N, C-alpha and C positions, 0 to 999 in steps of 0.2 A: 048391733052394739051401744050399751048406753053410755052415755057422756059424763065426762069427769068433772063433779059438783068442784066448783071454786071455793078453795080454802079461806076460811074466815082471816083476819088479821091477826095475827101474834098476838097476845099479850105483853104489853110493854115489860121490861125488865130493867133493872138497874147494875145489873151485872154487866161488866163490859165484856164485847164480845171477844170470842177466844182469837187470837190471831192463827193466820195459816201456819201449817207444817212448812217446816224449812225443808228444801231439799239436801240431800248429802252433800254434794260440793259447796251448797250456801252456809250450811251448818259448819265445814270445816273451815271454810274462809272466816266466818264470824271467829270462830275460836283462835287461829293462828293471826287474825289481826289484832286480837285482844292479847295476844301471849307477850310478856315483857321479860326477856331473856335476864337471869341471873347476871350481875356484877363481880361480887365478891370472889376471891380468888384466894387459893393457897398452894404451897409448894408441896409436891410430894416426891417420892421416889418413882424412878421412871419403872421399876419392879412393879409397883403397886399403882400404876397409873391407867391400866388396862379399863377401858368404856369410859373414862372421862373424859373431858372437852376442854381442848386448850383454849386457855385465856390469854396468850401471848404468841407472835410467833417464835419458833424455832429456827436460827440461824446457825449454817455450819462454822466451825472456827476452824477446822481442819478440812484438808481435800481426801475424797475418799474415791478407790485407794490412796493410800500417802505415797504410794512409788509404784513404779513399774513392776507388777509380778508376775508369775507365769498362771496361766488357768490350765495346765495339765502335768501330769508328771512326763518327763523327759529329757530333753535335753538343750539347753540355750547354747544360742550359736549365733554367728555373723553369718545374716542370709548369703552374703556373697561368697562366702567360704562353700555353700552347696549348690552353687548353680549345675553342676555336673549330673545331680540326682543319685550320685554313687560316691559321694566324698567319704573318706577315711580321715577322721579327726582324732587326734589324743584328747582323751577325758582328764581336764585338767583339776577337775575339784568338785566336789558335791556339796550341793546349796539345799538343806530341808528349811521348811518355813520355819520364819523367826529368825533367821540366820543371814549374816552379810558374807558375799562372796568376793573374792578377790577381782579386779578386771579381766576381762578376758581377753588373752592374746589371739593373735589373727592365727588360723588353722588350727584353733581347739575347741573344745565342747565344754560345758559344765552340766554335769547332772546335776538336772532341778526337781524340785517337787512341787505340787500346786500349793500356790499362794505363797510359794518362796519371791523375795525378793530379785529382780534381774542383775546379773554382774553387769559393772560398766562396760559395755564395747558389746556386749548382745543386743540384738534387736529382733530375734524371733525363736520360737521354742518350738522343736518337733517332736509331737507326740512319740513315746517309747515305741508303741506300735509299730513305727514306720521306720524304726533304728534296729541293729543288729550291733551286738558287743563283740569284740573279738580283743580278749585281755584288757590291756589298757587303752584301748582305742575303739571308737564305736562307728560303726559305715552307717550313713545318711541316707536313706533309699527314697528321698523326697525333695522336692524344690521349694523350700519355704520362698515366702515373700515377707519382707520388713513387716514388723507387728505381728505376725501370725501366732495366735495364743497367747497374745500379750494383755495383759488388761493395763491400760496408760495411766499414769497419775492424774486423778481427778476425771477419770473415764464414769464415774457414777454422780459424783458430788464434787461441786466446786465451792472452795471457801469462800464464804461472806455469802452464798445464795441461803435464802428460804427455803428449806426442804418441808416445812410443817406449816401451813397459816394458823392464825387463830380462829377457833371455830370448829377445828377439827375434833372427831368422837374418834378417841384413839384404841384402835383394834390392836391385836398382836404384830403385825408388819408393822404400822407405826411406831409402836415401843422397839421394833427392832432399828427400824432407821434411825431414830433418836439416839440409841444406844450405838449406833455404828459410827457417830461422831464425836461419841465419849458424853452424850448429856445423863449425866447420873440422876440430875434431877428435872419436872417438869413444873409449868407454873398453870394450874386448872382451876377452872372454875368449880365452887364449892359444890355439892350435891345439893339436886332440887330436894326440898323438904314436902314429904308427903303426908297428910294425915289421912288415916281411914277409919270409917266406922261403920255397922251394918244394922239395918233395923230390922223386926219383925219376932215378935213374940215366940212365934213358931220355930225360930233357928236353936239349934242345938250342937255344940261342939263335938265332934269325934271323940270318943273315949266315956263320953257322958251318957245317961240311959236316956232313950228317947222316948219324948213323953208322947200321950197320945196328940195326933196331928200334927207331931213334930217333924222337922226334916234338919239333917246335918247340914250346918252351914258352909258347902264347897265354896261359895263365892270369895269367902275368907281366904283359903289356901290358893285359890285362882288369881285374885289380884294381887296379893301379896307377892306370889311370885314373879307375876309379871311385872309389878314395881321395882322389883328387887334386880329384875335380870336387867333394866334399864338404868342400874345403878343409882336410884332415889335415895334417900335416906328416910326411912318409913317409920312413922307412929301408928300403935294400931289401938284404936280406943275400943275395940270390941265391938259386942252386939249392944245397942242400945235401947232400951223399953219404948214399945209403941207410945208414946207419948209426947205433946207439943214442947211442953217444959223440957223434958230431957233431951230431946233433940236439940230445941234452942240450947242447952245448957253445954253439950258436946261441942255444938258448932263454935260457940265462944270460947272455949277450952282449946278447940284446933286451931283456929284462926290466930291464935297469938303467935306462934312461933313457925308456922309453917305455910310455904308459897301457894299451896294447893290442897284444898281437901277433897277427897273422893269415898260418895257414900254408895252402897247398894241397896235398892229398894227402897220405897218410898216415895216416889217422884211419879206416882200417877194420880187418879183422881181418887182413890176410895177414903172412905170415912178415917180410916186407918193409917193412912198414907200421909205421915205428917213433915216430911224432909223440905217439902217445898213451901207450905205456909211457915216452917221455920225459917228457911233460908230468907223471905221475903221479910221477915219480921227481923232478922238480923243483917240483912245486905237487899240485895236484890237478885233477881232471875231477868239475866238477858235473852235466854233462848231455852225453848221447851218444846220438845216432841218434833223429831224427825221423820219425813216420808220414807221409812226403810224398814224393812223386816229381813230379822228381828233386830229389836232394838228402839223401837218409837217413841219409848217416855225416856229421852236422855233431857237433861237439864244443865245449864250453864250458869254461871252468876258470879258474886262476890259476897265476901262476908266480912262484915266490918273487924278490925281490930281494937277494940273500944271506942275512943273519941277519934275524930278526925276524918268521917266520911267523906270520900271524895278525894283526900290528899293520896298523893303517891305515896306508896309503902305503907299504907294504912288499911290495907284489906287482901284479905285471902280470895285467890281463885277459887272457885267451887265447881264440880262436876259430879252430878248426880246421875249413877249409872240405873238400868232396869235391874228387877230382883232375879227375873229369870237367867239360869245361869249364861245359855249360849248367846242372851241379848248383852248380857254385862260382858262376854269375852270379846265378842261382834264390836262393840261400841268404844271396848277398850282400845282395839287395833286400829279402828278406823279413826278415831277422835283423841282418846286420850292420849295414845304414844305418839301421834304428830306435836299434839299441845306441849306434852314434857320434853321432848326432842328441841321444841323451839325455845322453852325456858331454860334447856340447857346449854343454849346459845347456837344451835346448828341453822345454818338458812335455810329459809322457808323452803327452798327447791329441795333439797337433801331429805325433809323430811314426810314428803308427799306419797301417797302408795303408788308402785308402780305395776299397772297390770301388763300381763303378757299375752297374746293371743294365741290361743291353743283350742285343740277340738273337742268338742263334747261327744264322750259315747253315750248319751241316753237322751232319753226323751221327757222335757218338761212342760206338759200340755197346759197346765194351769197358771195363768198370767195375771198378777197381782198389781193393783194401782200403785205400789210402793215399790220403790228399787229394793230388789232381793238381794241378799249373799245367801249363797248356796255353797253346804260344806262337801265339798269335792276330793278327788284325791287322783294323783297322777299314776296312768298304768303304763304296763310294760309296753304295748302297741303306742306310747306316745299320744294318748288321748287323756279324758276326765271321766272318772266314775263318779255318781251320784251317790251319798249315804242314804239309805232308803228311807229314814225318818227325817223331815227335818224342822221340827217341833222346837221353839226357842226353850224347853225344858229338857233336851235329849243331850247331855254332856257328853254324852259317849261319841257323838259326831265329830266332836272337836279333837278329841284323841286319836280318832280314825283318820280324819282328813290331814291333807298335807297343804291346805288354801282354800280359798273360797272363789267362787265365780261372782262377779259385778255384774247383775241383771239387772238392764233398764226397767222401769215402770212399762207394763203392759206387755213385757216381752214372753213369747213361748220360746222354747228351746227344742229341736230335733236333732237327732243323732248325725253328727258330722257337721253340725252349725259351729259356727266360728265364735268362741265367747273369749270373755276377757277375763284372764285367771290372776289371784293374788296369792302369790306363795307365802306361806307362814315362812318360810327360808327368811323373807325379807321383813314381815311383820313382826315377827318376836325376835330381831337383832336390833 
């Protein structure tokens, strides 16, 4: 065997050494540590507040329920009158929901309906299935306990209690909760303002003739949909020509009135990749390239808003996503979404991905040195199936899949292995 020749000294270079790629966890920590939540707020109708984030806590001004009421259709009684299990009581009144009955006399029962206010003197409800009517009487074939099938005043919410803290992202159930105490309006943080633009002379919009060498701009539809789903106020600057000056000009315009600028494409190292040098000319790049697959060329930095570099509020955040559609999709879910949620005011622990242990029903024999995110789908047997092509341009995989496997660097997978599954149910909400 011949010996390996000793390499000659490398020629000196004035170019700075490229920093090592950050891990996925390091990159996410960098982003979340830099995020500065929006502080401006506005008041909106509760009916229009879905997806918004509370700027102030919501405190109950009333008890819920506001009175003792029936959980069932049945008969309101005094429990002491029904101790025999065969009590025969005169039905003295009928109380539908929304009506107030008369005080209940001893030895009588009141026909009552779900949600109706309990009459004074009654302390239990017997469901109608345990009763038999005999003219103006009812036979109670049950021995109720005091409080049975009665919703007590304040059982759900006590007056003066905080039911929704500031920083809560409002889902339909939170809106219902706010409405239950009569809250017609809510103070919420203003939407995060996001500017987007797309680089590449090859990009064509659907509906236009596809020129030779061209591709349709799928990322424009993908990213705008993801941003709108997060409740962002989106400004679309469209397709920007592949030139440094055009990219710089668009960055300057986008930085003026936006919290965040997102681009797709142009953050790699090719001669026509102008986004990274344009951001460095108009601001700075704090992070570039992640040890992940797909999605390595992810850039994060700031763009100046005119004068005042370094002063708080004088810079817009910048996130440059890869041009390959799957890479763009995956990096959005893992990095952009948590970053935007932090800008919206959600606490750090609420924005982190939440993996679930599941069984892989496939083999993945080719480990990669980078952390991989594989497109998979849950099957009827409680395991995960793998999409056959995991290329970064195979957008079909994102529509077929219902989640990602977070596969560590250097890790192969055999059928039956336990893997970490990230569900789109969580990552897309």
